[in-house]
C-alpha positions in Angstrom: -38.8 15.5 25.2 -35.8 14.5 22.7 -33.3 12.3 23.5 -30.2 12.1 21.1 -26.9 11.0 20.2 -24.5 13.1 18.2 -20.9 11.8 17.4 -17.7 14.1 17.3 -18.8 15.1 13.8 -21.8 17.3 15.3 -24.2 16.7 12.6 -27.2 15.4 14.9 -26.3 17.9 17.4 -26.6 20.8 15.1 -29.7 19.9 14.1 -30.9 19.6 17.5 -29.9 23.1 18.1 -31.9 24.0 15.3 -35.0 22.7 16.7 -34.6 24.8 19.8 -36.5 22.3 21.7 -35.7 20.7 25.1 -33.1 17.7 24.4 -30.7 15.3 26.6 -27.7 14.4 24.8 -26.2 10.5 25.3 -22.5 10.3 25.8 -20.5 9.7 22.9 -18.4 7.5 25.3 -20.9 4.3 26.1 -18.4 3.9 29.1 -19.9 7.2 30.4 -23.0 7.4 32.8 -26.5 7.5 30.6 -28.4 11.0 31.5 -31.4 10.0 33.6 -34.6 9.9 31.5 -37.6 10.6 33.5 -40.5 11.2 30.6 -41.4 10.0 27.5 -39.1 11.0 24.4 -38.5 10.8 20.9 -35.1 9.4 20.2 -33.0 11.1 17.2 -30.3 8.8 16.2 -27.7 8.7 13.5 -26.9 5.6 11.6 -23.2 4.2 11.6 -22.9 0.6 9.9 -20.7 -1.5 7.9 -21.8 -2.1 3.8 -24.4 -5.0 5.8 -25.9 -2.7 8.1 -23.9 -4.3 11.2 -23.4 -1.7 13.8 -26.1 0.8 12.7 -27.0 1.7 16.4 -24.4 3.7 18.1 -23.3 1.7 21.5 -24.3 4.7 24.0 -28.1 4.5 22.2 -27.8 0.5 23.0 -26.9 1.1 26.5 -29.5 3.5 27.2 -32.2 1.3 25.6 -31.1 -1.9 27.3 -32.4 0.0 30.5 -36.1 -1.3 30.6 -37.1 1.7 32.8 -35.7 4.0 29.8 -36.9 2.0 27.0 -40.3 1.8 28.5 -40.6 5.9 27.8 -39.4 5.5 24.5 -42.2 7.0 22.0 -40.8 7.3 18.5 -37.5 7.4 16.7 -36.1 10.0 14.0 -33.1 8.3 12.0 -30.5 10.3 10.3 -27.6 9.2 8.2 -25.9 9.4 4.7 -28.0 8.7 1.5 -24.8 7.4 0.2 -25.7 4.5 2.2 -28.5 3.4 -0.2 -30.9 1.1 1.4 -29.1 1.3 4.7 -29.8 5.2 4.8 -31.2 5.8 8.3 -31.0 2.0 9.3 -30.7 2.9 13.2 -34.3 4.1 13.0 -35.6 0.6 11.4 -33.5 -1.4 13.9 -34.5 0.5 16.7 -38.4 0.9 15.6 -38.5 -2.9 15.1 -36.7 -3.9 18.2 -38.9 -1.4 20.5 -41.7 -1.5 19.1 -42.3 2.3 18.2 -42.8 4.3 14.9 -40.2 5.9 12.6 -41.5 9.3 12.7 -38.9 10.8 10.5 -35.7 10.6 8.4 -33.3 13.1 7.4 -29.6 13.2 6.0 -26.6 14.3 8.0 -27.5 17.9 9.8 -30.4 17.9 8.0 -32.0 21.1 6.2 -34.1 23.9 7.3 -37.1 22.1 5.8 -36.3 18.8 7.8 -36.0 21.3 11.0 -39.7 22.5 10.2 -41.2 19.4 9.3 -39.6 18.0 12.4 -40.8 20.6 14.9 -44.4 20.3 13.1 -44.5 16.4 13.3 -43.3 16.5 17.1 -45.9 19.1 17.7 -48.6 17.0 16.2 -47.1 13.7 17.9 -47.1 14.9 21.3 -50.7 16.8 20.8 -51.7 13.5 20.0 -50.1 11.8 23.2 -51.5 14.7 25.5 -48.1 16.5 25.7 -46.5 19.7 24.6 -43.2 19.9 22.9 -42.3 23.8 24.3 
């Protein structure tokens, strides 16, 4: 399963729609309830940061991962961002991977390209097959 965050810009949401895989969207407003996640998942997370990388992970993602049960189900992270940020491109993935001890599976820019969609679908299929699950 995929869990993802997308801001009002909708870039990550457009990417998820192209994947056409089961997904749960985290709320834009962190004061809203976090959806219940009850199976292993890959998180797709955009990056929002200042020039020093501060604030890279959206507050709704932090809230979800602060729940120990949810965090225990996190299997990997796919990060997105804007290449204009140079070394901080997709920084949220590095932060989450380091803090949660999971691999960064892929990085893409903004809402991705058809090639990114294909690579993520194939990569997730291989990843979940290796972990004894399917992505349908």
